[in-house]
N, C-alpha and C positions, 0 to 999 in steps of 0.2 A: 296610803295607802288604804281600802275601804270593802272585805269582801262580802259575802253570804254563803255563808259560810251551815254545812244542814250537819245537825251532830247525828250520828252514827247511832242505828237502832233505836230511832225517835223522829217523826214527824216536825221538829221543831226545826225554822231556822230562822238565822239569827245574825247579824252586821255584827263582823271585828274589824277594829284596824292594824294592820303590818307594814314594819322598819323593811321587810327585803318585800319584793316583785312571788307575785306565784301566779300560779296557776291552774286553769277549770282543772280538778282528777288530785289535784294537793289534798296528803291527807294533815290534818294537824294539831293541835293540843290547843285546849282553850280553856276561861275558865266563863265555869258555869255558878253561878249563887258563890258557893265555900270551894265547889273540887274544878280538878280538872277534865273535861271530858274529851274524844277525838271529833273528829268532825270531819266534812270533803266541800272544800271547795270548790260553788257551781259556780261563782260566776261572783268578777271584779262589777262593785260599786259605786254610783254615786256618793259626795258626803253627805250621812244623812243628819237632820235636824238634831237628834238630842247624843247625847255620848258613849263612842265608844267604847267598848276592853280590847287588850289587846290579844294581837294569838302571837300562845307564848311561844308555839317549834313550827315546825315541820316533820312531819317522819318517818311520811314515806311520800308518795306517788300512784300514783291506777296514770298507765297509759292511757292514749286516745283511747283501744278499741276497745279496755274495760272502762272507762265513762261512759261510751257509746251502748256497750251493754247493758251500764245500770240504767243511763235512761231511758231504755226501753223496756225496763225491769220496769221503773217507775210511771213514764209512758200504760203501758200496755196492764199491766193488775192495776193496776189508779193505788198509789200508792204511791209512800214517799222517797224521793232521795237519800234521803236520812234510812230510812229502810229496807230504802235497796240495796246500800252500801254496804247497811249490814253485813249484808249476804257473805262477802268478801272475805277475806284474810288475806293478812299485810305484809308483805314481803319484804327485808330492802334485799335485792338482787346484784349477786356480788356473781351471776352464770361465766363459768367458761367450757366453751362447744365444744367440747369431745367430740370428737370421728368417732363412732363407736361402727362395729363390726361384729356383730349377732349370728351367729350360724345354726335353728334352728334344726334338730332333727326328725322334726316332723313331714311325714311326704303326705301328702297328699291324693283322694282317690282322682278319677277323670272329673266323677259331678264337684269335688270340693274345690278340685282348680276353677273352674268352667265359674260358680258361683262366685271367689275368690277374686278370679277377671272382672266380673260383671260391679263389681263392691268399688274397684280401686275403678271404675271407669265412669264416677254416678257422682256428683256431692254430696246428694244424700238418696241411702236405698235401704234395701230391709231387707234383713236373709231372715228366711218363710221356709226356716226347716222344722221339719217334725222331733219331737224329745228323743233325745237320742242320735238323730242324723250326722251330726260330729262340725257341728257349728264351731266349740271352740279348739276348736283343730285351725278349722278358718279363720279365728279370731287372729291366735295367736302368730301365724303365717303375716296379716296383714299387720297388728302392734310393730312385727321382727323388722320389716322394709323400713315400717315409718321412722320411727327409729334410728334405723341406720342410714338414714339421709341426714339425719341430725334433729326430729321431730321430738314432741314429744306425746306425750297419751297417755287422756282418761275415759278409761277402763269403768262404765260405775254400772251398780247390783244394785236392785230394788229390796236389797232386807241385809241387815249383817251375818240370818240366817245362813247365807250358801256362800258366805265372804272366805270360809276356811277354806271349803273344800275347792276352791276356783282361786285361791291365795298356792298351794301346795299345787300345782299345773303354771297358773303363771313366775312361779319362782322358778319352780325344777327348768324352765328355760332363760328366767332374766335377770336370777340372783336377785341381787344388791338397785341394779339397775330399776326394783320396784316395790313401790309401799302401799301398807290400807288403810284406809283411812273410813273411820263413820267416825258410832256414838258416844261411841261406851272404850276407847283407847283412850289411854289418861291423859292429862292435860302434859307433862313430859318430853310422852310420845309427839305427840302434837307438840311441841315446841322441837323438838328431837329432825321428828318432819320437812317441817317449815324450813326449820333450817339447812337443812340438803337440798332439799329444791331451790331455794336461793342459791348455797352455790352448784350446781349444777349434775346432780350427784346422782337425783332421778329424776326417771327417762320415764316410768310409767307409775300413776296413781290409777287402782283399782276402787270402789267402795260404797254407799249411800248418797245420796245423792248432791250433801252440801260438799262433795272429794269435788262435785265440775266446779267452786268459788275457790277453790285453791290458787296461789300464782304461780303458773303455768301462761308464758310471755309468749311462749316460737311448737301450738299446739298444731297438731299435725294429720290425730285420728281423733275421736270422741264416737267408742261401743258403747248402747243404747243395752243391753243383754237382761231380756225379758222387757219388754219394753212397753208389753203391753200392762202393766203390772200400777196395782192402784198405788201403790209405797214410794213412786216418783210424787206425790202430787205434797203440795206439805199441805199442809189446814191451820201455822201461824203464820199471822200478817210477815211480807205478804205473802199468797197464797199461790207461789208457781208452780210450775210443772215441770222438774230438772228432765224429765226429755223432751219437754218442745223448747224450751230454754238451749239444751244441749244445735237445736238443730237454729239459732241465732250464734250461740257460740263456733260453729262452726261456717257458718255465713261471714263472720266479719270477721274469722283468722284462718280463713281459706283451707281448710282442713274439714274433712272428708267424716260424715256422719254414715254412723251404720246401726240398727234402730236391729237385733233380736229378738226374736218367739218364738213360738210353735204353734203360735194361735195369733197371730198380730191383731195390734185395733182396728172395725172396718175402719173406722178413717185416716187411718193409715197407708191403708190395706192401699185404700183411695187416692188422696194424696201420691204418694210414692211409687217409686217401679220399685220392684224385687221381682226378687231370686230364687225358686221353691226347690226346695231338698225333700227329698221326701224317702219314709222310708228309713231306720231303723242303719250304727252301722255293722252292726254284726248281721241284718237282713231278719229278723225275729217277725214272729207273725203275734197277734193278738186276737184273741177272740172276746164280742162286750157281750154281757148279758141285759138282760131286765129284766125287772123283781116290782113287785108293787110296796113289799114292807118288809124290816128285816127276817126274813123269814127261813128253816129251816134250808131252804135248798143255796142259804150266805152261810150258814153254820157247815152243812156238809162243803164244799167249799175248801172254808178253813180250812175243816180238819187233816182237809186230801192235801192241800195246800199243807200243814204241817207236817204231817208225814210225811211227805216227803221231805222236807230237812229247807222246805223252802219257808222264805216271810212273808211277810202281808201287810198291807197298809193299810188303815179303814179312815176317810175323809169324813166329815159330821160340821157341819157351818156352827155347831153350839157349842159350847164350854160349859164349866158346870156339873150338875146331876139331872137338872132340870130349869129350861127358862122364863117358866110363867109355874106357876104356884096359886092356883083358884079354887074358889072355895066350892062344894056340889051343892052348895044351897040357893045359894044368890048369884051364882057365876061370877062376881068380882074377883080380876086377880090383884095378889098380891104389889100394891105398887111403893115402891120411891117418895118418901116424904117433898123431893127436894127435885124430883127431873119426872116427867109423863111417862114412866115406865115401868116396869114388871118387875118384881127381883128375880134373884135367878139364886135353885136351891144347889148350896155348898152342904153335904151331907157332911165330908168328914171336917169342917167346920163348925157342924150344928147351925150352922149359918145363911144366911140370905145377901146376896150383895147385886148391890146397882151395878152392872159394866161399865156405867158414865160420869158416875164421878163418885165409883169405888165406897157410896157410903153403908153399913155391913151392919146386922143388928141379928137376934137369934131369931131360931125358925117360931114365930108366932102355932100359941096354941087353940088359938079361935078365931074364927072369923072377922073383922074387925066393925063392920060394916053389918053381919044381920049375926053375932054372934056364937053361929055354926063350927062344932067342933073335926067335921070333915071338909081335908082342902081334896083333892085332884089334881096330882102332878101333869106338864104335859108337852110336847116338846124334851125325846132325852138328847143330855152334850154327854161332851165323852165323857167325863166323870160317870157316869152311871153307862154308858157304854163298857166299859172299863171292867168296870166290878159286874159285868154283865158275862163277858167276855172270860174276869175267872174263875167263874163260876160256871162253865159250862165248856173251859178249855183251864181247867185246873193243875196242869201240866208244863202250861205255856208261858213265860212273860211277857207281858200286855203293862205295854207303859205310855202315855202321854206322850203329845208335843203342841202347847199353846201354851195363850201367852201366863196362865196361871202356874207353868210348872215353869219357862223358860225365861224365864227372870234379866238372865244376864248371857253373854257372846259363853263363856267359858260355859258356863250348864248349857251351854246348842251344844259348845261340842265332846262336850265330855255322851251327851245321849245318842247326836250321829254315828262316834266314836265305835260304843256299844251295838248302834244295829248295824254296822260295818263289820263289826266283829263276829255279829250272829251273837250277841246275848242276848237279842232282844229278839222275839218270837213277832209279834201284832206291834204295832206301833198304833197308835189313834191318834187325831188328829186335825183342830181347825185348816183352813186356809196357807199355814205354812208348811203343810205336808204337799200343798202344790208346789214352793218357788222350787229352784231345778238342782235341787239332789239329787247323787248318781246312788241308788241303790241296785247292784248290779244281782243280788240273790232276790229281788221282789218279785214272787210270782203273779201274786191276789191286790188286785187294787181294789177299793170296794168302794161306790161312794152313797151316800147316803144324807136324802133330805134334800139334793138338790130342787125339789120345786117349792123350798121354799125363798130361794131366792130368786128363782124362777118365775114368781110373781111377786116381786117385791114391787112398787111403785118406784122407774126412777126407766127410762128411757132404755140403759145399756143394760136393765136386769138379764136380757134374753142374750145377748155378750157375756157378760158378765158369769152365766150360766155355763153357755156355751164351753167358755179357755177354760172354766175354776175344771170340769168334767176334763175336759179334754188331758189339759195339766195334770190332773192325779191318776188319769188316765195311761200317761204315760210315760210314770215312773215304777212303773211294772215292765217285766220283759224285756230287759234293758241288752241283754248279754246271751238269753233264752223265748222259745217260746211264755206267753203269758196270757192273763184271764184278768176283762173287767166287771165288775156285776154296774149298775147303778141302778138305783131302787132312783122307779118316777110312773106319776102318770101319764106321763109324756115324752112315751116312748119312742117317738116319729122324730121328737124333734129334738134327739139328741144321737140318733143314730142313723148318720149323714156326713158326710166330709166337711171338713173347713169350707174348703169353695162355698160346697152350696147351700152353709149354711151361707156364707158373705153374699153371696148373689140372692138372696130372698130380704136380707139384713139389710143391702145398699141401697133393695129399687124403696120398702119400708122408709125406710128414713130421709130419701128423698120425696117420696111422696107426701111425707110426715113433718120437711124442711129444719130433716133436725139434722146436728154436724153430719158429714162434713161439710153441710150443706147448707149450714148458719153458726153463728154463734151464741153461746148462750149464758149468762150473770146471775145471779145468786143473790142478791144485797138480805142481810137479816138483820135487824133491830132486837134487841132483850134490852129487858129489865127485870129490876127486883116488884116494880111495882105494874098489874098487867095494863090498864091503862096507859100511862106513863109509855109503854114501848108500841104500846097503836100507833098512840100519839105523833111516833115518829117515823112507822110505817106511814103515816098520813098525809105527814109536811112531805115526806119523799114525792111521794103519790099525785101530790101540788103538783110539786112541785117540776115532775115530768111531764103531765096531764096527760092527757088520753091520747096514746101508741101504741100500736098493734103493733111492739114490741113487749107489748104488756103480754107476759101467757096467765098470766096468776097470781095472784095475791088472798095474805091472809095468814092464818096460823099454821108455827109449822109442823110437821109431822107431828114429832118430839115438841109438842108446846111447854112444854115447865124443862130446864133443863138446870141443875145446879144449879137451882134455887132463880132461876131466872126465867120468865116467862120471856117465848121469841114468839114472832114475825119476819117475813119475807115474801120477797114481793119476784117472781122471774122474769128472770127476760128473752128474747128468740131472739135474733135478726144479722144483722153485718157487724154494722162497726158503734158496738154494743158503747165505748167507750165514749164518744162523743156524745151520747144520749147520757151517762150519768157520769158528766163529768163536771156538770153546768150547780147541778145539785147532791156534790160528795158535804158529808156532813163525820165532825166524827165519832156520832154517836151509832155506825150504821159499818156492817162490817162485808166486806167486796166479797166478793168473791170468782174469779173473770174464769173459764169453761170449769166450773163447777161438778165432780165426780162421785158428791153425798147430798142429796138431797133431803137427809134428814133431822 
């Protein structure tokens, strides 16, 4: 018998023969050149005209539902079956479905009970709850009911930065029935978790986006916490979005899907029913102030907060000391030789660094263009702000919370534990600060340089900036009244509730025919030789022909990245896959529903 086998994590499909009958979705070991690898049976085929190699053995099998999702991923994200299959973890199941009867001690308020009933009544729904409104308690009750029915639960979190806090809360109620899954756990631990899943000992998996692909076959509930977070989108092929795929999983497995956020995505709020949970669990209030710079008002507020023995968090979108180093004579920025971006200044390393390819070199003494020895540093970053705060508040403990400092999960946990124990007075960080951490003693939250995000060239710039400001704001005043200061030249944009922002934004999207009223796709072409990259794009455009779905093409905003020149085509319309499919080439990168246009 002959079968077409898609090799895992590759775009390749080859024909092999087998002595035993196989079916679509079977995982097999096959020879390829002098090695062996795994592949998935795509279909049975006729005997080919060429000589075939034998399939060595059958390893495992994906059921009909899993294969259905694999085919969806392949068709929707325009990737090969082998690449789509490579997302999933393989395990032989020997499950014993034992009856579970867990009773958590959580008592819901009337409003929380109302929310729970609403979520149970819908296939896909949004828990639109303010930060600190008690969403986690509702999740726990939903999980309790689901596993008591003998079903399994997937609980997605956007980043490993917030898994530890959630892990403690979930372990308290569900003990050994829950495990945490993310990229930083060891290979040995991963093997142990896969074994326990196959034996039916784990009923709940909580973790980052890859947790969605673990070998659960009896899914009853998928929770996507902080559903607005861009971390659910993969930047590797296939460029899937775990939040969107959760809905596909839910439909396929007849499981409930709950999307939770204090700032749900505009497109999701339009598409799905939602329950609004307002206020905080402890009925605290927040006062909001607006300033146009880092001024004495902010400094005085920080001092008052520290004097009251309370904590401060400060968000700033830039890492390092400064974002740009600019020649004061000719005005040119010091750029990365491999990327078309300005280098960031890291004074502690006495170096400038590219945050795209990590190229690092010494801080230059003179301008390479005009020879001037005078430079200006622009756009302050976390490191510089920390230095400034150390000078202003010499008795306070100031720490950074960004990707330069947080290089492992243990470092995240250590830093957050110190902050929780009030060993840190001021925490300065980038977007990681806005993730779902619970900081009970934070009285003041400061949002700096938010207009940088608001003014970026992206149809979602307003949504991103508004949500980020709201998320950082939500970290203050969890258990008692708090204050928020936002540095912006657009106070009227930020000084309103989410519903008002949503009404304006959805009308704008409708008028311009942006998602959710259409789909978008970004096709990228790159090469070390500029002309070759351009010709790849030209060939694709010629294949497409003149189509109204083409809304732009040309050099990417960052034209040179990691020593490659990049061109891109942007498409907007209803069924873009049908348009793109006949023109697919190995030289292109396809991003359906892109979140990043840079």
